[in-house]
C-alpha positions in Angstrom: -16.1 42.4 80.4 -13.5 39.7 80.5 -12.0 38.9 77.0 -9.4 36.5 78.2 -11.3 33.4 77.1 -11.9 35.0 73.6 -8.2 35.8 73.3 -7.4 32.3 74.3 -9.8 30.9 71.6 -8.3 33.2 69.0 -4.8 32.0 69.9 -5.9 28.4 69.5 -7.6 29.1 66.2 -4.4 30.9 64.9 -2.3 27.9 66.0 -4.6 25.5 64.3 -4.5 27.7 61.1 -0.7 27.7 61.1 -0.6 23.9 61.7 -3.0 23.3 58.9 -1.1 25.6 56.6 2.2 23.8 57.5 0.5 20.5 56.9 -1.0 21.6 53.6 2.4 23.1 52.5 4.2 19.9 53.4 1.6 17.8 51.5 1.9 20.1 48.5 5.7 19.9 48.6 5.5 16.1 48.8 3.1 15.9 45.8 5.2 18.4 43.8 8.4 16.5 44.6 6.7 13.2 43.6 5.4 14.7 40.4 8.9 16.1 39.7 10.5 12.7 40.2 7.8 11.0 38.2 8.3 13.5 35.4 12.1 13.0 35.4 11.6 9.2 35.2 9.1 9.5 32.4 11.4 11.9 30.5 14.3 9.5 30.9 12.2 6.5 29.8 10.9 8.5 26.8 14.4 9.7 25.9 15.7 6.1 26.1 12.8 5.0 24.0 13.7 7.4 21.2 17.5 7.3 21.7 17.9 3.6 21.1 16.4 3.4 17.6 18.1 6.7 16.7 21.4 5.2 17.9 20.7 2.1 15.8 20.0 4.4 12.8 23.3 6.2 13.3 25.2 2.8 13.6 23.6 1.6 10.3 24.4 4.9 8.6 28.0 4.5 9.7 28.1 0.9 8.2 26.7 2.2 4.9 29.3 5.0 4.9 32.0 2.3 5.3 30.7 0.4 2.3 28.3 -2.2 3.9 25.2 -1.5 1.9 23.3 -4.4 3.4 23.0 -2.6 6.7 19.4 -2.2 7.8 17.6 -1.3 11.1 15.0 -3.3 12.9 11.7 -1.4 13.0 9.7 -2.2 16.1 7.8 1.1 16.5 4.8 2.5 14.7 5.5 6.1 15.5 7.6 8.8 13.7 10.8 7.0 14.7 9.5 3.8 13.2 8.6 5.6 10.0 12.1 7.1 9.9 13.5 3.6 10.2 11.3 2.3 7.3 12.4 5.2 5.2 16.0 4.6 6.1 15.7 0.9 5.1 14.1 1.9 1.8 16.9 4.5 1.1 19.6 1.9 1.9 17.9 -0.6 -0.5 17.7 2.0 -3.3 21.4 2.9 -2.8 22.4 -0.7 -2.9 20.3 -1.3 -6.1 21.7 1.9 -7.8 25.3 1.0 -7.0 24.7 -2.5 -8.4 23.3 -1.0 -11.5 26.2 1.5 -11.7 28.8 -1.4 -11.4 27.0 -3.4 -14.1 26.8 -0.3 -16.3 30.5 0.4 -15.8 31.4 -3.2 -16.7 29.2 -3.0 -19.8 30.8 0.3 -20.9 34.3 -1.3 -20.3 33.3 -4.3 -22.5 31.9 -2.0 -25.2 35.1 0.1 -25.2 37.1 -3.1 -25.4 34.9 -4.4 -28.3 35.2 -1.0 -30.1 39.0 -1.1 -29.7 39.1 -4.6 -31.1 36.8 -3.7 -33.9 39.0 -0.7 -34.8 41.8 -3.1 -35.6 39.6 -5.1 -38.1 39.2 -2.2 -40.5 41.9 -0.1 -42.2 42.8 3.2 -40.6 40.9 6.3 -42.1 42.6 7.7 -45.1 43.8 6.6 -48.6 44.9 3.0 -49.2 46.7 1.9 -52.4 46.7 -1.5 -54.1 47.8 -2.5 -57.6 45.7 -0.5 -60.0 43.4 1.0 -57.4 43.4 3.7 -54.7 40.7 3.6 -52.0 39.8 6.3 -49.5 38.0 4.7 -46.6 36.5 5.8 -43.3 34.6 3.7 -40.8 32.4 5.1 -38.0 29.8 2.8 -36.3 26.3 4.1 -35.7 26.5 3.0 -32.0 29.4 2.2 -29.6 30.1 -1.0 -31.5 28.8 -1.9 -34.9 28.6 -4.9 -37.1 30.3 -3.5 -40.3 33.8 -3.9 -41.7 35.8 -3.4 -44.9 39.2 -4.4 -46.0 41.6 -3.9 -48.9 43.9 -6.8 -49.7 46.7 -7.1 -52.2 46.6 -10.4 -54.1 49.3 -11.9 -56.3 49.6 -11.2 -60.0 48.7 -7.5 -59.6 45.2 -8.1 -58.2 43.4 -6.6 -55.2 40.4 -7.6 -53.2 38.0 -5.2 -51.5 35.9 -6.8 -48.8 32.8 -5.1 -47.4 30.7 -6.8 -44.7 27.6 -5.9 -42.7 26.4 -8.0 -39.8 22.7 -7.4 -38.9 22.3 -5.6 -35.6 24.6 -3.6 -33.4 26.5 -4.0 -30.1 28.8 -6.7 -28.8 27.0 -9.7 -30.5 27.3 -8.0 -33.9 31.0 -7.1 -33.3 31.7 -10.8 -32.4 30.1 -12.0 -35.6 32.1 -9.3 -37.5 35.4 -10.5 -36.0 34.5 -14.1 -36.8 33.7 -13.3 -40.4 36.7 -11.1 -40.8 38.9 -13.9 -39.4 37.4 -16.4 -41.8 38.1 -14.2 -44.8 41.7 -13.6 -43.7 42.2 -17.3 -43.3 40.7 -18.0 -46.6 42.9 -15.4 -48.3 46.1 -16.7 -46.7 45.2 -20.3 -47.5 44.2 -19.8 -51.2 46.5 -16.9 -51.8 46.4 -16.0 -55.5 43.7 -18.5 -56.3 41.1 -16.7 -54.1 37.9 -16.5 -56.0 34.8 -14.3 -55.3 32.4 -17.1 -55.8 34.3 -19.4 -53.4 34.6 -16.7 -50.9 30.9 -16.0 -50.9 30.1 -19.7 -50.6 32.4 -20.2 -47.6 
């Protein structure tokens, strides 16, 4: 039997198999390389998509840290990054509102402290005060930061003394302003009339 033709056929089949394998491997490598390149490009695009808004968030946070509480971010996405931007804007608004309230509160406390200091001058110091024929122990403490009450002990001519006690309705700065006005009017009346100061005339004025 002659097997040369069969051997030749087997050689051709093996050559075809190797060629097909090489072609298949090359095609697979091309597909894999293309998929790899596409994946890298998609990853870069996705990274840039998330990096830009996060970078804007960081820039806005830096502006807030430097004192610019009007800084906000533009929200264009509806995903998690967009929700983060919305929450950031809400937080920035709350911080700005709270700081505004804190400044207003500090200014109010300063005004109250100033009003309390002024009011403390309107009343005699705590302790004993002596006038002709009378000795008075007085102490004044407002119910709140600033009250609307006052008292005074004045020495009048001819061995007389006047005790003035006033109570303005309410508390706070408005009441203290009225107290200061009333106290000023009484002091003026006492200096003008001097020894002729009468209770009825004082009450009428």
